[in-house]
MDAnalysis code that builds the backbone (N, CA, C; Angstrom):
import MDAnalysis as mda
import numpy as np

u = mda.Universe.empty(504, n_residues=168, atom_resindex=np.repeat(np.arange(168), 3), trajectory=True)
u.add_TopologyAttr("name", ["N", "CA", "C"] * 168)
u.add_TopologyAttr("resid", np.arange(1, 169))
u.add_TopologyAttr("resname", ["MET", "SER", "GLY", "GLU", "ILE", "LEU", "PHE", "GLN", "SER", "LYS", "LEU", "PHE", "TYR", "VAL", "GLU", "LYS", "ARG", "PHE", "GLN", "THR", "GLY", "ARG", "SER", "GLY", "LYS", "PRO", "LEU", "GLU", "ARG", "HIS", "VAL", "ILE", "VAL", "HIS", "PRO", "GLY", "ALA", "VAL", "GLY", "ILE", "LEU", "PRO", "VAL", "LEU", "ALA", "ASP", "SER", "ARG", "ILE", "VAL", "LEU", "ILE", "LYS", "GLN", "TYR", "ARG", "VAL", "ALA", "ALA", "ASP", "SER", "TYR", "LEU", "ILE", "GLU", "ILE", "PRO", "ALA", "GLY", "THR", "LEU", "GLU", "PRO", "GLY", "GLU", "GLU", "PRO", "ILE", "LYS", "THR", "ALA", "GLU", "ARG", "GLU", "LEU", "THR", "GLU", "GLU", "THR", "GLY", "TYR", "VAL", "ALA", "GLY", "LYS", "ILE", "GLU", "PRO", "MET", "THR", "THR", "ILE", "PHE", "SER", "SER", "PRO", "GLY", "ILE", "LEU", "HIS", "GLU", "LYS", "LEU", "HIS", "LEU", "PHE", "LEU", "ALA", "THR", "ASP", "LEU", "LYS", "ALA", "GLY", "SER", "THR", "ALA", "LEU", "GLU", "ASP", "GLY", "GLU", "ASP", "ILE", "GLU", "LEU", "LEU", "LEU", "VAL", "THR", "GLY", "ASP", "GLN", "VAL", "ARG", "GLN", "MET", "LEU", "LYS", "ASN", "GLY", "GLU", "ILE", "ARG", "ASP", "ALA", "LYS", "THR", "LEU", "VAL", "ALA", "LEU", "TYR", "ARG", "TYR", "LEU", "ALA", "MET"])
u.atoms.positions = np.array([
    [87.814, 100.755, 107.804],
    [87.734, 102.192, 107.960],
    [87.132, 102.773, 106.686],
    [85.918, 103.262, 106.769],
    [85.299, 103.864, 105.593],
    [84.490, 105.073, 106.013],
    [84.244, 105.899, 105.051],
    [83.517, 107.129, 105.321],
    [82.699, 107.534, 104.110],
    [82.379, 108.799, 104.035],
    [81.564, 109.342, 102.954],
    [82.394, 109.452, 101.672],
    [81.840, 108.936, 100.577],
    [82.514, 109.051, 99.290],
    [82.187, 110.425, 98.711],
    [83.257, 111.195, 98.440],
    [83.109, 112.558, 97.932],
    [83.159, 112.622, 96.413],
    [83.891, 111.674, 95.821],
    [84.060, 111.637, 94.370],
    [84.357, 110.203, 93.971],
    [83.807, 109.774, 92.826],
    [84.085, 108.423, 92.346],
    [84.360, 108.474, 90.851],
    [85.433, 107.774, 90.441],
    [85.753, 107.627, 89.024],
    [85.816, 106.137, 88.713],
    [86.149, 105.828, 87.477],
    [86.267, 104.427, 87.062],
    [87.404, 103.730, 87.817],
    [88.459, 104.460, 88.140],
    [89.669, 103.875, 88.696],
    [89.807, 104.013, 90.211],
    [89.269, 105.057, 90.805],
    [89.451, 105.316, 92.232],
    [88.285, 106.137, 92.770],
    [88.275, 106.302, 94.100],
    [87.321, 107.226, 94.693],
    [87.990, 107.983, 95.830],
    [87.407, 109.125, 96.167],
    [87.917, 109.958, 97.256],
    [86.923, 109.865, 98.400],
    [87.454, 109.543, 99.565],
    [86.614, 109.299, 100.731],
    [87.003, 110.246, 101.870],
    [85.983, 110.732, 102.572],
    [86.223, 111.531, 103.765],
    [86.282, 110.589, 104.956],
    [87.377, 110.649, 105.692],
    [87.560, 109.812, 106.877],
    [87.927, 110.703, 108.046],
    [87.828, 110.137, 109.240],
    [88.186, 110.890, 110.445],
    [89.240, 110.126, 111.237],
    [90.194, 110.878, 111.737],
    [91.260, 110.354, 112.585],
    [91.167, 111.089, 113.919],
    [91.322, 110.364, 114.999],
    [91.306, 111.009, 116.311],
    [92.678, 111.616, 116.563],
    [92.682, 112.929, 116.812],
    [93.931, 113.630, 117.075],
    [94.400, 113.418, 118.506],
    [95.600, 113.900, 118.810],
    [96.122, 113.800, 120.181],
    [95.210, 114.498, 121.172],
    [94.491, 115.496, 120.686],
    [93.577, 116.247, 121.547],
    [92.314, 115.463, 121.858],
    [92.093, 114.355, 121.133],
    [90.872, 113.577, 121.279],
    [89.791, 114.013, 120.307],
    [90.027, 115.093, 119.586],
    [89.054, 115.601, 118.614],
    [89.203, 114.865, 117.280],
    [88.080, 114.685, 116.584],
    [88.146, 114.063, 115.257],
    [88.744, 115.047, 114.238],
    [89.659, 114.537, 113.432],
    [90.297, 115.334, 112.398],
    [89.864, 114.798, 111.042],
    [89.316, 115.676, 110.202],
    [88.845, 115.258, 108.880],
    [90.034, 115.018, 107.950],
    [89.999, 113.880, 107.235],
    [91.035, 113.516, 106.271],
    [90.349, 113.102, 104.969],
    [91.046, 113.290, 103.865],
    [90.554, 112.849, 102.565],
    [91.542, 111.833, 102.007],
    [91.018, 110.686, 101.609],
    [91.857, 109.579, 101.150],
    [91.419, 109.172, 99.748],
    [92.385, 109.025, 98.857],
    [92.124, 108.488, 97.524],
    [92.244, 106.967, 97.646],
    [91.145, 106.268, 97.416],
    [91.122, 104.810, 97.541],
    [91.288, 104.210, 96.143],
    [92.323, 103.410, 95.998],
    [92.727, 102.845, 94.711],
    [92.864, 101.331, 94.883],
    [92.551, 100.539, 93.850],
    [92.586, 99.079, 94.008],
    [93.983, 98.473, 94.173],
    [95.010, 99.245, 93.925],
    [96.377, 98.734, 94.007],
    [96.974, 98.576, 92.630],
    [98.280, 98.435, 92.586],
    [98.973, 98.364, 91.302],
    [100.236, 97.530, 91.442],
    [100.859, 97.298, 90.300],
    [102.133, 96.586, 90.262],
    [103.127, 97.388, 89.443],
    [104.393, 97.136, 89.712],
    [105.484, 97.633, 88.885],
    [106.410, 96.465, 88.644],
    [106.939, 96.373, 87.432],
    [107.761, 95.227, 87.068],
    [109.119, 95.714, 86.580],
    [110.189, 95.186, 87.166],
    [111.543, 95.486, 86.714],
    [112.016, 94.324, 85.843],
    [111.959, 94.474, 84.510],
    [112.379, 93.402, 83.617],
    [113.885, 93.481, 83.353],
    [114.573, 92.352, 83.511],
    [116.014, 92.280, 83.277],
    [116.281, 91.185, 82.249],
    [116.948, 91.581, 81.155],
    [117.273, 90.657, 80.076],
    [118.440, 89.746, 80.461],
    [118.635, 88.678, 79.707],
    [119.699, 87.708, 79.979],
    [121.081, 88.356, 79.957],
    [121.261, 89.422, 79.146],
    [122.553, 90.117, 79.076],
    [122.676, 91.205, 80.144],
    [121.754, 91.208, 81.116],
    [121.718, 92.133, 82.259],
    [121.194, 93.529, 81.941],
    [120.809, 93.784, 80.693],
    [120.187, 95.078, 80.410],
    [118.817, 95.131, 81.062],
    [118.434, 96.328, 81.450],
    [117.160, 96.568, 82.118],
    [116.197, 97.195, 81.118],
    [114.968, 96.709, 81.114],
    [113.941, 97.232, 80.217],
    [113.168, 98.310, 80.967],
    [113.284, 99.532, 80.489],
    [112.507, 100.648, 81.032],
    [111.599, 101.163, 79.930],
    [110.638, 101.978, 80.311],
    [109.771, 102.591, 79.316],
    [109.792, 104.103, 79.516],
    [109.629, 104.799, 78.414],
    [109.467, 106.254, 78.454],
    [108.014, 106.489, 78.076],
    [107.269, 107.132, 78.979],
    [105.827, 107.219, 78.833],
    [105.330, 108.618, 79.191],
    [104.403, 109.126, 78.389],
    [103.803, 110.417, 78.711],
    [102.810, 110.231, 79.847],
    [102.909, 111.082, 80.867],
    [102.001, 111.052, 82.011],
    [101.278, 112.385, 82.118],
    [99.967, 112.329, 81.992],
    [99.148, 113.537, 82.017],
    [99.328, 114.299, 83.323],
    [99.306, 113.606, 84.469],
    [99.408, 114.287, 85.773],
    [100.730, 115.023, 85.926],
    [101.795, 114.493, 85.349],
    [103.111, 115.138, 85.418],
    [103.325, 116.095, 84.241],
    [102.469, 116.012, 83.242],
    [102.564, 116.793, 82.017],
    [103.951, 116.675, 81.390],
    [104.475, 115.460, 81.391],
    [105.781, 115.229, 80.775],
    [105.989, 113.732, 80.564],
    [107.038, 113.429, 79.815],
    [107.437, 112.046, 79.635],
    [108.289, 111.642, 80.830],
    [108.021, 110.469, 81.391],
    [108.783, 109.950, 82.515],
    [109.402, 108.614, 82.120],
    [110.564, 108.346, 82.672],
    [111.202, 107.042, 82.492],
    [110.777, 106.189, 83.677],
    [110.193, 105.027, 83.369],
    [109.581, 104.194, 84.393],
    [109.835, 102.711, 84.126],
    [109.490, 101.909, 85.123],
    [109.346, 100.482, 84.902],
    [107.913, 100.268, 84.409],
    [107.644, 99.195, 83.672],
    [106.264, 98.899, 83.294],
    [105.411, 98.735, 84.558],
    [104.162, 99.138, 84.471],
    [103.289, 99.094, 85.647],
    [101.829, 99.084, 85.217],
    [100.969, 98.754, 86.166],
    [99.546, 98.788, 85.874],
    [98.699, 98.514, 87.097],
    [97.431, 98.763, 86.944],
    [96.453, 98.646, 88.025],
    [95.883, 97.238, 88.107],
    [95.675, 96.779, 89.336],
    [95.034, 95.478, 89.564],
    [93.592, 95.510, 89.066],
    [93.198, 94.457, 88.393],
    [91.793, 94.278, 88.017],
    [91.078, 93.663, 89.220],
    [89.745, 93.840, 89.339],
    [89.025, 93.251, 90.476],
    [89.278, 91.754, 90.600],
    [89.699, 91.321, 91.794],
    [89.942, 89.919, 92.075],
    [91.237, 89.361, 91.509],
    [92.021, 90.180, 90.841],
    [93.252, 89.710, 90.207],
    [94.411, 89.726, 91.202],
    [95.187, 88.656, 91.227],
    [96.375, 88.585, 92.067],
    [97.463, 89.476, 91.480],
    [98.246, 90.157, 92.321],
    [99.288, 91.058, 91.809],
    [100.239, 90.401, 90.809],
    [100.616, 89.150, 91.009],
    [101.552, 88.517, 90.069],
    [100.922, 88.363, 88.685],
    [99.620, 88.127, 88.635],
    [98.920, 88.023, 87.344],
    [98.868, 89.379, 86.654],
    [98.654, 90.437, 87.447],
    [98.676, 91.783, 86.891],
    [100.057, 92.079, 86.323],
    [101.105, 91.670, 87.060],
    [102.479, 91.902, 86.616],
    [102.741, 91.197, 85.282],
    [102.323, 89.957, 85.166],
    [102.510, 89.217, 83.913],
    [101.798, 89.920, 82.760],
    [100.556, 90.337, 83.010],
    [99.740, 90.985, 81.977],
    [100.346, 92.318, 81.551],
    [100.683, 93.147, 82.522],
    [101.195, 94.483, 82.212],
    [102.565, 94.437, 81.542],
    [103.413, 93.516, 81.956],
    [104.729, 93.382, 81.326],
    [104.570, 93.141, 79.832],
    [103.714, 92.209, 79.468],
    [103.513, 91.887, 78.061],
    [102.815, 93.021, 77.320],
    [101.758, 93.589, 77.914],
    [101.033, 94.679, 77.256],
    [101.947, 95.856, 76.935],
    [102.794, 96.247, 77.896],
    [103.582, 97.470, 77.731],
    [104.934, 97.263, 77.052],
    [105.521, 96.058, 77.151],
    [106.855, 95.848, 76.584],
    [106.895, 94.772, 75.506],
    [105.919, 93.889, 75.483],
    [105.936, 92.761, 74.571],
    [106.664, 91.556, 75.148],
    [107.379, 91.733, 76.242],
    [108.133, 90.623, 76.833],
    [107.233, 89.733, 77.684],
    [107.540, 88.442, 77.662],
    [106.914, 87.461, 78.544],
    [108.022, 86.936, 79.442],
    [107.768, 86.915, 80.736],
    [108.788, 86.484, 81.698],
    [108.673, 85.002, 81.998],
    [109.812, 84.327, 82.010],
    [109.857, 82.941, 82.450],
    [109.817, 82.867, 83.966],
    [110.265, 83.955, 84.611],
    [110.281, 83.987, 86.070],
    [109.925, 85.402, 86.541],
    [108.976, 85.477, 87.456],
    [108.616, 86.755, 88.103],
    [108.623, 86.507, 89.599],
    [109.385, 87.336, 90.320],
    [109.451, 87.183, 91.772],
    [109.219, 88.528, 92.468],
    [108.564, 88.485, 93.627],
    [108.301, 89.728, 94.367],
    [109.594, 90.383, 94.845],
    [109.636, 91.712, 94.765],
    [110.763, 92.489, 95.303],
    [110.375, 93.128, 96.635],
    [109.266, 93.860, 96.623],
    [108.775, 94.529, 97.827],
    [107.390, 95.098, 97.539],
    [106.738, 95.588, 98.559],
    [105.463, 96.282, 98.422],
    [105.613, 97.649, 99.084],
    [105.149, 98.685, 98.402],
    [105.300, 100.057, 98.903],
    [103.980, 100.815, 98.834],
    [103.917, 101.898, 99.576],
    [102.842, 102.879, 99.454],
    [103.467, 104.093, 98.786],
    [102.927, 104.503, 97.646],
    [103.567, 105.568, 96.878],
    [103.397, 106.949, 97.491],
    [102.266, 107.219, 98.102],
    [102.019, 108.529, 98.719],
    [101.006, 108.360, 99.850],
    [101.431, 107.750, 100.978],
    [100.489, 107.359, 102.026],
    [99.814, 108.511, 102.767],
    [100.236, 109.734, 102.528],
    [99.560, 110.867, 103.152],
    [98.147, 111.071, 102.617],
    [97.916, 110.681, 101.362],
    [96.591, 110.865, 100.761],
    [96.108, 109.666, 99.959],
    [97.021, 108.760, 99.614],
    [96.697, 107.701, 98.668],
    [96.757, 106.328, 99.320],
    [95.669, 105.562, 99.195],
    [95.530, 104.225, 99.756],
    [96.260, 103.172, 98.915],
    [96.673, 103.494, 97.683],
    [97.255, 102.538, 96.738],
    [98.479, 101.813, 97.298],
    [98.434, 100.489, 97.202],
    [99.571, 99.640, 97.551],
    [100.182, 99.168, 96.232],
    [101.500, 99.373, 96.097],
    [102.213, 99.001, 94.878],
    [103.089, 97.785, 95.127],
    [102.866, 96.734, 94.363],
    [103.627, 95.498, 94.472],
    [104.705, 95.526, 93.387],
    [105.970, 95.455, 93.792],
    [107.067, 95.495, 92.833],
    [107.623, 94.091, 92.603],
    [107.860, 93.766, 91.327],
    [108.330, 92.447, 90.929],
    [109.581, 92.556, 90.065],
    [110.415, 91.528, 90.128],
    [111.564, 91.368, 89.246],
    [111.195, 90.310, 88.218],
    [111.346, 90.641, 86.938],
    [111.016, 89.705, 85.859],
    [112.293, 89.343, 85.107],
    [112.542, 88.048, 84.966],
    [113.732, 87.564, 84.265],
    [113.345, 86.455, 83.295],
    [114.323, 85.907, 82.591],
    [114.099, 84.874, 81.584],
    [113.062, 85.376, 80.581],
    [113.357, 86.537, 80.009],
    [112.401, 87.234, 79.140],
    [112.457, 86.748, 77.702],
    [111.292, 86.626, 77.104],
    [111.156, 86.283, 75.692],
    [110.395, 87.428, 75.025],
    [110.952, 87.934, 73.911],
    [110.351, 89.062, 73.201],
    [109.069, 88.634, 72.494],
    [108.134, 89.566, 72.421],
    [106.867, 89.345, 71.738],
    [106.277, 90.680, 71.328],
    [104.980, 90.713, 71.178],
    [104.292, 91.924, 70.737],
    [103.613, 92.627, 71.903],
    [103.603, 93.959, 71.837],
    [102.905, 94.753, 72.848],
    [101.410, 94.760, 72.558],
    [100.645, 95.205, 73.525],
    [99.197, 95.384, 73.373],
    [98.829, 96.679, 74.101],
    [99.353, 97.791, 73.587],
    [99.151, 99.078, 74.252],
    [97.683, 99.485, 74.255],
    [97.275, 100.074, 75.377],
    [95.917, 100.580, 75.499],
    [95.825, 101.940, 74.821],
    [94.618, 102.332, 74.448],
    [94.399, 103.648, 73.874],
    [94.888, 104.694, 74.877],
    [95.693, 105.619, 74.434],
    [96.219, 106.645, 75.334],
    [97.603, 106.331, 75.870],
    [98.085, 105.100, 75.684],
    [99.442, 104.768, 76.123],
    [100.424, 105.138, 75.016],
    [101.350, 106.005, 75.358],
    [102.388, 106.478, 74.449],
    [103.708, 106.028, 75.060],
    [104.193, 104.857, 74.647],
    [105.330, 104.209, 75.310],
    [106.458, 103.924, 74.329],
    [107.684, 104.230, 74.766],
    [108.898, 103.893, 74.032],
    [109.744, 103.000, 74.929],
    [110.234, 101.885, 74.390],
    [111.094, 100.989, 75.168],
    [112.519, 101.522, 75.224],
    [113.133, 101.393, 76.397],
    [114.531, 101.747, 76.591],
    [115.239, 100.530, 77.175],
    [116.233, 100.013, 76.489],
    [117.017, 98.884, 76.988],
    [118.354, 99.452, 77.434],
    [118.600, 99.445, 78.755],
    [119.762, 100.149, 79.301],
    [120.600, 99.231, 80.186],
    [121.892, 99.499, 80.198],
    [122.797, 98.735, 81.045],
    [122.726, 99.251, 82.481],
    [123.261, 98.480, 83.402],
    [123.325, 98.922, 84.794],
    [124.084, 100.234, 84.932],
    [125.183, 100.390, 84.182],
    [125.959, 101.634, 84.232],
    [125.137, 102.814, 83.710],
    [124.378, 102.581, 82.640],
    [123.521, 103.652, 82.113],
    [122.454, 104.035, 83.134],
    [121.879, 103.045, 83.811],
    [120.870, 103.324, 84.829],
    [121.493, 104.140, 85.964],
    [122.670, 103.740, 86.407],
    [123.342, 104.492, 87.487],
    [123.563, 105.945, 87.079],
    [123.945, 106.170, 85.821],
    [124.150, 107.540, 85.335],
    [122.824, 108.297, 85.279],
    [121.773, 107.629, 84.832],
    [120.443, 108.256, 84.781],
    [119.982, 108.641, 86.187],
    [120.239, 107.757, 87.154],
    [119.878, 108.052, 88.545],
    [120.691, 109.240, 89.054],
    [121.971, 109.240, 88.767],
    [122.857, 110.324, 89.197],
    [122.435, 111.663, 88.595],
    [122.005, 111.630, 87.332],
    [121.603, 112.857, 86.625],
    [120.176, 113.300, 86.941],
    [119.426, 112.504, 87.710],
    [118.046, 112.867, 88.025],
    [117.083, 112.671, 86.865],
    [117.455, 111.816, 85.906],
    [116.583, 111.580, 84.757],
    [115.380, 110.711, 85.108],
    [115.497, 109.925, 86.173],
    [114.402, 109.055, 86.594],
    [113.763, 109.693, 87.819],
    [112.476, 110.071, 87.673],
    [111.785, 110.808, 88.737],
    [110.554, 110.087, 89.263],
    [110.261, 108.932, 88.722],
    [109.097, 108.159, 89.132],
    [109.437, 107.339, 90.378],
    [108.632, 107.465, 91.432],
    [108.947, 106.859, 92.728],
    [109.053, 105.336, 92.672],
    [108.099, 104.662, 92.050],
    [108.143, 103.189, 92.018],
    [109.375, 102.705, 91.282],
    [109.758, 103.430, 90.240],
    [110.936, 103.070, 89.458],
    [112.204, 103.273, 90.268],
    [112.276, 104.376, 90.997],
    [113.442, 104.628, 91.853],
    [113.594, 103.525, 92.894],
    [112.503, 103.157, 93.545],
    [112.567, 102.113, 94.570],
    [113.023, 100.794, 93.953],
    [112.408, 100.398, 92.837],
    [112.755, 99.120, 92.201],
    [114.216, 99.103, 91.750],
    [114.672, 100.178, 91.138],
    [116.057, 100.216, 90.650],
    [117.063, 100.222, 91.793],
    [116.830, 101.031, 92.813],
    [117.757, 101.048, 93.944],
    [117.806, 99.696, 94.644],
    [116.663, 99.057, 94.822],
    [116.649, 97.731, 95.447],
    [117.407, 96.720, 94.588],
    [117.174, 96.758, 93.279],
    [117.833, 95.810, 92.389],
    [119.338, 96.044, 92.357],
    [119.755, 97.281, 92.216],
    [121.184, 97.587, 92.124],
    [121.917, 97.328, 93.427],
    [121.194, 97.327, 94.550],
    [121.797, 97.053, 95.851],
    [121.920, 95.569, 96.140],
    [121.281, 94.727, 95.331],
    [121.296, 93.280, 95.570],
    [122.682, 92.706, 95.351],
])
């Protein structure tokens, strides 16, 4: 399913597509086409969870999130997860396993987000990209539950990953 590209950037493009309505008439839709991304929930041996506090331009605020990043062309999601975990937190995982795959905003966004659980972590050095303003937060399960209760975590991928993990 493809249509006319209305806008293209380095990371995504906006495409005009048509959907047939119940009336049989074509309905114009605009879709942001994105290569996909990963989110990683890192859990330390002592059960603390590694979160990051990061400034997000689109939200114009700092958000508490799991480490995440965009798939490179031809890159498997698990490889992206390994790369992004180390770049953003400095940790290298001995084990990374899939949690689930979600669509963050399917009304307009084509992006598929692959969520992973990372364990057996070894500390190392970060490799932050220009423009990444990240602070590590090492929190207990009880602290995470309180943060969720207080509405401190507002990022969708992080909410899904944490709720799935805490429900296990």
